[in-house]
N, C-alpha and C positions, 0 to 999 in steps of 0.2 A: 594944791601941793600933793594931796593924796593921789590925784590922778596921774601926776608926773612920776610919783614914786612907783605907782602900779605899772606905768609904761616902762620905767627903767628896770623893774624886776622882771617884766616879761622879756625885755631885750636881753637881760643877763641870762635868763633861763634859756632862751633860744641860742645865745652865744655858747653857753656851756654845753648844750646838747650838740652843737656843731663841732666844737673842739673835741668832745667825747667821741663823736663819729669819726673824726680824722685820726685820733689816736687808735681807735679800734681798727680802722683800716690799715694804719701803719703797722700795728702789731700783727695783724693777720698776714700782711705782705711779708714781714720778716719771718713769720713762721713758715710760710710757703717756700720762701727762698732757702731757708735752713733745710727743709726737707729735700729740696732739689739738690743741694750740695751733698747731703748725706747719700742720696741715691747715686750721684756720680762717683763718690768714693766707694760705695758699696759694690757697684757693678763694674768698676774699672780694675780688673785683675791683671797686672803687668805680666807679660810673658818672659820666660827666661831665655831671651834671644842669644845671650852670650853662650849659654850651654849648647843651643842648637847649632850656632856657627862653629864653636870649638869641636863639637862631635863630628861635624862634616869634615873638618880639617884633619882630625885624628883618624877617621876611617879611611880617608883618601891616602894618608901616609901608610897605614897598615896594608891597604890594597897594593900600593906600589911596592912595598917591602916583599910581598908574596910574589908579585910578578917579576921582580928583578932576577931571582935564581932561575925561574922557569924560562925567562928569555935567554939566559946564559946556558941553558940545557941541563941545569941541575934540578934537583927536587926542591920543593918548597920546604921552608922550615916548619917548626911546630906552631900550632894555632888552628883556627878554624879553616875549613876548606875554602878554596877560592870562590865557589858559588855563594857560600854563606857570607863570606866577607863582602862580596860584591853587593849582595842584598842589603847588608847593613849600610854600606855606602849609599846605595840607592834610597833607602828609607830616610837617611839623614838629609839627603839633598832635597827631598820633597817638603821638608819643613819650611823652605823658602817660598813655597807657593801659597801660604796662608798666614794670617796673623800679622804680627808686627814686622817680621822679616820681609813678608811680601810687600807691606806698605813702605818699608825702607827701600826696597828695590825699585818700586814705582817712583820714588822721589829722586833716585839717582840713575839717570838713563845709562851712563857708562858702566856702572856696576851691574845693572840689569842685563846689558848686552853680554858682559863677561859671563854672567850666570847662565844666560841662554846658550852660549857656546859650550859651556861646561855640561849643560843638560843634554845638548845634542851629541857631544862626544861620548857622554856616559851612555846614551842610548845606542850609539854605534858599537861601543865596547861590549855591550851586552851580548852581541852575536858571537863574540870570541871567548866567552867565559868557559863554556864546556870544553871546546878543543884545547884551550890553554890548560885547563885542569887535568886533561887527559895526557898531557906531556907534549902538546904541539908547541914547539919553540917559536914558530912564526906567529901563531895566534897570541902567545904571551908577549912577544915583542911588539905586535901591533897594538895591543891594549896598553902597553907601557908607553908607546909613542902618543896615544890618544890622551891619556890621563895626566902624564907628567907635566905638560905645560900649564896646568890649571892650579898648581900649588899656590902661586902668587895671587891668583884671582880669588881663591877661597880665603886666603889671608886677608885680602881687602874686604871680603864679605864679613869676616869676623870683626874688623874694625868698624864696619857700618853698624853691626849689631850692638857694639859697645856704645856708639853714639846714640842709637835709638833707645837703649836702656837708660842712658843718662837723661834723655828728654822725658821719658816716662816718670822717672823719679822726681825730676823738677816739677812736672805737672801735678804729681801726687802731693808734693810739698806745698804747692800753691793752693790746692784744694783744701788741705788741712788748715792753712792760714785763713782761707775764706770761711771755713767752718767756724773757726774761732771768732772771726768778725761777726758772722751772722748770729752766733750764740750770744755774743755781747749785745748786739743790737736788739735781739728779741727780749733778752733779760731786762734791758733798760726800758723798752716799750711797755713790757708787762708791769714793771714797777711803777712807771708813770700812770698807766691805766688803772692800777689798783689804788693809787693815791687819789686819782680823780673820782673813782667809785666811792671811796671813803668820804670825800668832800661832798659828793652828791647825796650820799645817805644822810650826812649831817644836815645838809640843806633841806632835804625832803622831810626830815623829822621836824625841823623848825617850821617848814611850810605847812605840814599836817597840823601842827599845834595852832598855827595862825588860822587855818581853815576851820578848825574846831571852834575857835573863839568866834569866827565870823558866823558859823552855823548857829551857835547859841544866840548871837545877836539877831540873826535872821529869824530864829524861832520866836524870840520875844516880839519882833516886829510883826510876825504872822499872827501871833495871838492878839496883838492890838488890832491888826487888820480884820481878824475874825470877829472881834467884838464890834468893830465898826460895821462889818458886813451884816451881822445879826441885827444891828440897829437899823440899817438900811432895809433889810428884809422885812422887818416889822413895819417900816414906813411904806414899803412897796405893797405889803398886804393890805394896809389901810387904803392905799391908793386903788388897789385892785377891787376892794369892796365898794369904794366910791364909783369906780368905773362900771362895776356890775350893776349898781343902783342906777347909774346914768343909762346903761344899756337897757335895763328893764323899763325905765321911764320912756326911753326912745321907742322900745317895742310896743309898749302900751299906747303911746301917743300915735304911732303909725297905725296900729290896729283900730283905734278909735276914729282917727281921721279917715282911714280907708272906708270904715263902716259909714261914717257920716257923709262922705263924698258919694259912696255907692248908692245911698238911698235916693238923693235927688237925681243922680245920674240915671238910675233905672227909670225914674219918671220921665226924664228927658227922652230916653231911648223909646220908652213905650208910647208916649204921646207923639213922638216924631214918626214912628211906624204907622200909627193911626192916621196922622195927617198925610203921610205919604200915600196910603191906600186911597184916601178920599180926594186928594188934590188932583186936579186935571190940568192945571197950568204947568207947562214943561219947565219953565225957568224956576218956578217955586219948587217943583219936584227935585230939580237939581240941587237947590239950596238945602232942601230937607235931607237928601241923600248925603250931602257933604256933612251936615250935622250928625247924621247917623254914623258915618265913617269915623268922624272925629270922636264921637262919644264911645264907639266901640274901642278905638285905640286907647282912649283915656281909661276905660274900664279895664282893658287888658293890662295897661301899665299899673293900675292900682292893684289888681289881683297879683301881678308879678311881684310888686314891691312887698305886698303882704306875705306872699309865699316865701320870698327870700328872707324877710325878717323873721318869720316863724322858723325857717330852717336854721338860720344862724343862732336863734335863741334856743333851738332844740325843742320847740313846742309843736312842731308839725309831726303828727303821728300817722301810722299806716293803719288801714282798715282792710285786711285781707278777706277775701271771700271767693266763692266759685264764680267763674265767668267764662263766656265763650270767646275765644280769640277771634273767631270769624265774625261774630256780632260786633266785637270791639273795633275791628278794622273797618267794617261796613259803616259804623257810626263816624269814625274819623274821616272816611271818604265823603260821607254826606256833608259834613261840616266844612271841609276844605275844598269842596267842589266849586264853590262860588269863585274863590280866588284863582283856582286853576282855570276856570273858563275865562276870567278876565285876562289872564296871561296866555291864553290859548295853549295850555299844557294838557297832555294826555296822561291820565293817572291809571296805573295798573297795580294789581295785587297778586302776589304769589305766596301761597300758604303750603308749607311742607305737608304732604299727606300723612307722614308719620307723626305729626303733631297731635296730641290728644285733643278731643273735642271740648273738654272742660278742664280748666286750670284753676289753681287757687293762688290768688295774689291780690294786690290792691289795684283793682280795675281802674279806678278813677285816676290814680297817679300814673299808671302805665299809659292810659289814654292821654293824660296831660303831656307826657313826654313825646308820645307819637304826634300829637297835635302840633307841638312846637317844631318838631323836626320836619313834618310834612308842610307846615305853614312856611318855614324858612325855605324849603326846597321850591315851593311855588313862587315865593317872593322873588327869588334870585334866578328864576328860570323863565324864559319867554320863548313861546313856540317850541317847547321841548317836551321831555318825558320825565315823569316822576313815578318811581316804582316803590311800593311798600312790600317788603319781603319778610316772612316769618319762617325761620329754619329751626329744625330740631337737631341740636348739635350733639348732645349726650343724653342718654336715658338710663337712669339708675332706679333702684328700688324706691318707688313712690315719688321721685323727683325727676324733672326733665329740664335741661338747659336750653332755653329758647333764645335765639338771636333775632332781634328786631332790627331791620335795616331799612333806611330810606335813601334811595339813590336818585340822582338827577344828572342831567347833561348840561347844566347851566354854566355860569361864569367860572366856577371853581374858586379856590381860596389859596392865597400865597402861603408859602412855608412859614414866613415870619409871623403871619397872623394866626396860623393854626396853633402856635405855641401858647397864645393868650386868649383864644376865642372863647374858652369856657369861663373866663373871668367876668364878674358882674360889670354891666354897662360897656362891654367890649363889643364893637360893631365892625362889620366888614368895611373894606375900602369904599365900596359903592353902595352902602346901606341906605344913604339918603335918596338914591335913585330907585330903590326897590319899591315895587307896588305894595302898599299896605304898611310901609314904614317898618322901623325896627327900634326897639328900646335897648337892646343889648342885654336883656335879662333872661330871655327864654332859654338859651343854652346853659347859662350858669345855673338856673333853677333845675333844668333837666339833669345836668351832671350831678347835682346834689341829691335829687330824688332817686336817681339810679343807684348812687352810692348808698343811700339810706336803705334801699331795697336789697342791698347786698350784691349789686352788680357793678359793671364798669361800662363806660361809654367811650367810643373812639371815633376817629375821623380819618378818612382817606380822601385826598383831593389834589387836583392839579389844575392850575389856572388854564381856563379855556376848555377843559375836558370834563368838568362836572365834579360832584362831590358825593361821598357815601358816608352818612352818619349811621352808626350801629351801636347797640347796647345789648348786653347779655344778662339774663336773669335766671336764677334757679327757682323754678316754680313747681309746687306739688301738683299732681294731676289726680283727677277723680273721674268717676263715671259721669257721663253726660246726663245729669239729673236736671230737674226743673230749676235747681239753683243756678244753673249756668245757661240753660236753653229756654227761650220764651215759649209762650203758648202751650204750656202744659196744663192739663185739667187738674183742678184742685180736688184732692182726695183726703179723707180722714184716716189717720192711723189708729188702729185698735189694738191695744196691748192687753186686752182682757184675758185673764187666765195665766198671765206671766208674773213671776216673782222677781222683783228688782231690789238690789241693795245699793243705796245711794250713800256715798262717803264724802264728807266735806267738813273742814274744821271751822268754817264760817257759818253760823246758824242761819243768817238771812239767805245766803246762797243755797243752803241745804233745804230750807223751806220752799224756795222758788222751784228748785228741781223736783222736790217731792210733790208739790202742788201740780206742776205740769204733768208729771208722770201719772199721777192719780187721775187727772182729767182725761188722760188717754186710756184709762181702764186698768192700769197696772196695780198690783199689790206691792206696796213699797215698805222697806225697812231702812232706817237711817242709822248712820254711825258718824261720830264726830272726829274720828282719828283712824289711822291705818291699823293700829293695834286692836281697837275695838271692832273694826270690820273683820279682822282675822278671827277673833273670838266668836263673833256672830256666825261666820261662815263654817265654823266647826260644828254648829248645832243644826244647821238646815242648809238646803241647797237653794241656789238662785239661778234664774235663767240669764239674767244680765246683771253685771256689777258696774256701776258708774262711780269712777274714782277721781277725786281732785288730785292733780299731779303734785303740787307743792304743798305739803303739810308738815308741821313740826313732828319730830320723832320719825315714825315710819311714813315715808312719802308714798304716793300712788304707785309708781313702778315697783317699789319694794314690796308693798302689800300684795300687788298682783302676782309677783314672782313667788311670794310665800304661799299664797293660796294654790297656785298651780303646782309648785314643787311638792306640797304636802297632799295633793290629791283632792283638796277642797274645791268645789265649783269647777271640776275638771271640764265639764261640758258647757260651762257658761261663757257668754261673750263679755269681754271687758271693754269699757268705753272710758276714754280719757276726757275729763272736763277741766279746762284750764284757761287762764287769761293769756297764756302764751299763744299768739295768733299768727306768727310768721310761718310761711310754708316749710321752712327748715325745721320748725318745731313739730309740725304735724308729721313730717317724714321721720324725725327722730323718735317720736312716740310710737309710730306704726312699726318702726324697726325694733323698738323695745318690746313689742308683743301685743300692743293694744289692737283691738279689732276695729275700733272707730274712734273718732276725734270730734269733740265739740268745743268751739271757742266761745268764751264769754264776751259780751253778754248773751245769755241763752234766750232764744225765743222758741215758742211752741213748735212752730213749723220747722225751724232749724233742728230742733230736737228730734222731730219725726223723721226729717230727711236723713239724719245720722243713724237712727235706729232701724229704719225700714230695711236696709240691706241685710241687717243681722237676722231678720225674721226667717230668712231662708234656712238658717241653721236650727231654728227652734220650731216647736209646735205652735200653731196659732195663726192669726191673720198675717198677711204679708203686704198689705197696701202701703203705699208711700204717700207722702203729703207734699204739697207744693211749697216753695220757699217763701220766706218772709219778704214782703215788699221792701223797696228801698226806703231808707230812713227819711223821716220828716223831722226837722229840727226846729227848735224854738227860734224866735227872731234873732236872739243874740248868739245862737249857735252852741249854747252850753248844754242843752237837754235834747235827747233823742225822743221826740214826742211819739213817733210811731212805735218805738219800743215799749214805752210805758202804756200806750193805748193797747198794744197787743198783750202785754202782761195783764192789764186789767180785764181784758176779755178772757184770757186763758185761765186765770186763777180766781177771778171774781173780785168785785170792788172792795168788799170788806177785808178779804184776805190780803189784798194789795195794800190797803191802808195799814194793816198790822205789820206787814213786811217792811214798809217804809219806816215806820216807827222803830222797828227792831234794827234796821240798817243804820239809822241815825245813832242809836245807842252803840252799836258795834263799831261804827266809824270813830266815835269819840274814844272808845277804848283802844282801838288800833292806833289812833293818833297819839294817845298817851304813851302806849308801848313804843311807838316810833321815837318819841322824844327821849325816852329813857335809853333806847339803843343808841341814839345820836350822842347823848351826853356821855355814855360809856365807851363810845368809839367802836362799837361792835358793828362793823359794816355788813357782815353776813346777816345779822339780825335785822338791820335796816333794810336790806334787800328783800328778805322774806316778808317783812311787814309791809313794804311798799307793794310787793306782788299781791299780797292779800287784799290791800286797799284797792288796787287796780281791779281785781276780780269783783269785789263787793260793789264799788261805785259803778263799774261798767255794767253790772247786772241791772242797775236801775237807770241806765241811760244817761249818766252824768258825764258828758263827753270831755269837757275841759278837765274835770277832776280826775277822770280815768287817765287822760294823757299825762297829767302832772305826776300821777303815781307811777306810771310806766317810765317816765323820764327819770324820776328819782331812783327807781329800781335799776335802770341802766347805768346811772352815774354813781351808784352806791359805793363802788370800789375805786373810783377815780377822781371824784370831785369833793369839794368842801361841802359837807352835809349841813352844817349850821346855817349856810346861806340859802339852801333849797327848802328846808323844813318849814319856815314861816309861809312861804308861797303855797306849799302843799296844804297846810292847815287852812289858810284863807280860802283857797279854791274849793276844798272839800266842803267846808261849812257853808260857803256861799252857794255851792251847787245843791246841797241838801235843802237849804232854805228856799231856793228857787223852786225845787221840785215840790216841796210841801205847799208853798204858796200857790203853785199851779193846780195842785190837787184840790186844795181848799177852795180856790176860786171857781173851778169848774165842777166841783162835786164829783170828781172822778168819772165824768161822762166821757167815755173813750172817744166818741166822735168829736166832741168839743175840744178835747185835749189836742187832737191832731189838727184842729182847724187853724 
């Protein structure tokens, strides 16, 4: 019923609006026509045609009266002279050539012909005016003969003017009547229109009141809906927590299963390779090679699934360091050369000569992406060419944009597939025919890794003409030191005679840096805050100032600026020591004014490599040291064994034990502070605490715990903290316990730790 009523009201409203529009048009039309009638009356000024015709007849009579005595040989009577009288007659006759009299003549051909004869005779008589006025009787007689016959014709013209004047008055009367009609019509229309407007206003007022009531009702319904929505949101939050728990369980299950599968698979691959070298029977060698290929494919699939799982869970972290792009590409070439030979492909490399010899980035992840792209190019190209290109696109202060490209002239990729090719488990149309097989994970992992490194990946392809995969990364560049180039001789750095100020708000990190610098021969002074460092710098000079970047109160960059602006340590070199390890972080700190950059965890040789270039500005030795070797991790991947072995060598076994004890105490304190910050909802404090934990745990080689702290730091401003904190605590405590157990088990024997 309410629906029909609404339809009826809508139809009524539309009908009213249509009627209103018609009335408005009718009123406007009446107003326009009224104005037209007024204009016709205003501009129709009737001429006095009777006067014009009568004047012509009078002047003709006067002219004939003057000519009569002159034709009889007598003088003219009193009045104007003959020429003046003739001019008056002439001027009155010209009134018939324009206006209403002219229109009347045109409408009556007979009368017009009479007037034309009169005008012709009047013209002829003009030649006799002067002689007649001078007393020429013949001239006067001739004029009299010409003009006398036109008396009746002029009388007929007078009657015509009377008729024309009557018509004009009749037309004027009709216009006045029409004006009265239009005024009445306009007034009626305006009255009706005003009445409808009044009705419309009344209807609108009632409609507005009804809408107000509807709005109040809708508001009440919205409040009820909001209450239901809040209840549903709370249920959704509960479901989200359950989903997060399930996702975590899935991630842990995949990680455990991949580890458990990889262990026997490595044995299968290793024993198969040994059997393949010793086997002489061709058929058995073929069987063994098939097992090896299948095992390699399975191992690659497991690694890809694990990487994808870690990426989706945000647990895959980057480990930037210096590397040589030339050496990186050479290694990729060596690994992919086997498949290239199988498909009879030629591989070429092009490296931009403007590209720095040493870059800073996650070498392993860049290598993984290149391996995926080059591997795909070889799989889908037969008897063709595969090209690896490194281009230097932009070069700014401390940072270079590098474009890595892999080009082939293989089968190409259709446009429809290009749009979904970077999705997990997405394969090409002919992937089953590709040599080496395809899981559909390589490109998805590559796209996520490149995005994680701050870059972007793209594809250009055309079926039958090949493909070009490329990605761009912003990488910091450095001098080609031993950290990037191989085969450098190991040298010791001697800081004897130099005074160093070391500043860090974490005591364990402070002791690590102090112990390492003292073993290099430096005289060190420590400070636990930026404010304390500034006060110490007021009292004595230092050759090098090593500053933690993120500290409560006055941070590292602020302390450096304060020292330099006030003239303290004016000739000192400033070194940033931080857990921020991305290339953009180094570039940012160098641009802020730091002379060198050290990323945690700090190793002795890494410390020497960073400080060695600064010795050119200072008095004392200038030797450089070789870089730290690549990391050796524990079987479960949670501890960097090479790092703790190196630390034990650098600072001594007993000092190392003390530092581990102190690190455990400080970790507990940091976790308690982190819990307080989470409960208070102070996200900035959470971020700073997580950053401090990342530096502390990373300094002692706790890989998983450090990654968890960095993830918490990155998500501190965007994610639910109460869900992430328990994981952080469990991983940190488990990592410290594993480290202590390792030390206790091996008695801090550096060689056995790394075994």
